[in-house]
C-alpha positions in Angstrom: 71.5 141.1 179.3 74.7 140.2 179.5 77.5 142.8 181.7 79.6 143.5 178.2 76.1 144.1 176.1 74.9 146.7 179.1 78.5 148.4 179.0 78.1 148.8 175.2 74.6 150.4 175.5 75.6 152.7 178.0 78.8 153.5 176.2 77.1 154.1 172.7 74.7 156.6 174.8 77.4 159.0 176.5 79.9 160.7 175.4 82.9 163.0 176.6 85.5 165.0 175.7 89.2 163.8 176.6 92.3 165.6 176.0 95.9 165.0 176.4 97.8 166.2 179.2 101.0 165.4 180.5 100.9 162.2 178.6 97.6 161.3 179.7 94.1 161.2 178.2 91.9 163.2 180.7 88.5 164.3 180.6 88.3 168.0 179.7 85.1 169.2 181.3 82.6 167.3 183.7 79.9 167.5 181.0 78.3 164.5 179.5 76.9 164.8 176.4 73.9 162.3 174.8 75.6 162.1 171.1 78.7 162.2 169.5 77.7 165.0 167.5 76.9 167.4 170.5 80.5 166.2 172.1 82.0 167.1 168.7 80.2 170.7 168.6 81.5 171.4 172.1 85.0 170.3 171.5 84.9 172.6 168.5 83.1 175.8 170.0 86.1 175.8 172.8 89.1 178.1 171.9 91.6 176.1 174.0 90.7 173.1 171.7 91.8 175.3 168.4 95.1 175.0 169.3 97.4 172.0 168.8 96.0 169.8 171.6 95.1 166.1 171.0 91.3 166.4 172.2 88.9 164.1 171.3 85.2 163.2 171.8 84.9 159.4 172.7 82.4 157.0 174.5 82.3 158.1 178.2 83.7 155.8 180.9 85.1 157.1 184.7 88.4 155.8 183.9 89.2 159.3 182.0 88.7 161.2 185.3 92.4 159.7 186.6 93.5 159.8 183.2 94.4 156.9 180.6 98.0 156.5 179.0 96.4 155.1 175.7 93.2 154.9 173.8 93.7 151.2 173.0 90.0 150.1 174.7 88.5 152.3 171.8 89.7 149.6 169.3 88.0 146.6 171.3 90.3 146.1 174.6 88.5 145.3 177.6 89.6 148.3 179.9 92.0 151.2 179.2 95.4 151.1 180.8 95.6 152.9 183.6 98.3 155.5 184.6 
C-alpha cells in the first residue's frame, strides 16, 4: 500500500473539530472521532460553537495542534500551509 493510500485511509477514519482563532485553524478539543457524524454532533452540542465562530468537522491531521493558516489541503493539496 502506498503512503498516500494509507494516509487517505487514516484520514477517512479519524475526524476532529477545528475552529479559527487568531487567523489560524486550530484543533478545538483533543478528542478524535471515528466518524464525521460524531464530530459534527460534538460540534453542534458545544455552546461556544453556536456563536459566530468558523468551526468545522474535518479529517484529522496532527498539524491542527499547531494551527494552519488555510484549509486548501481539504481540496486535494498535499499538506496544509503552516503558520
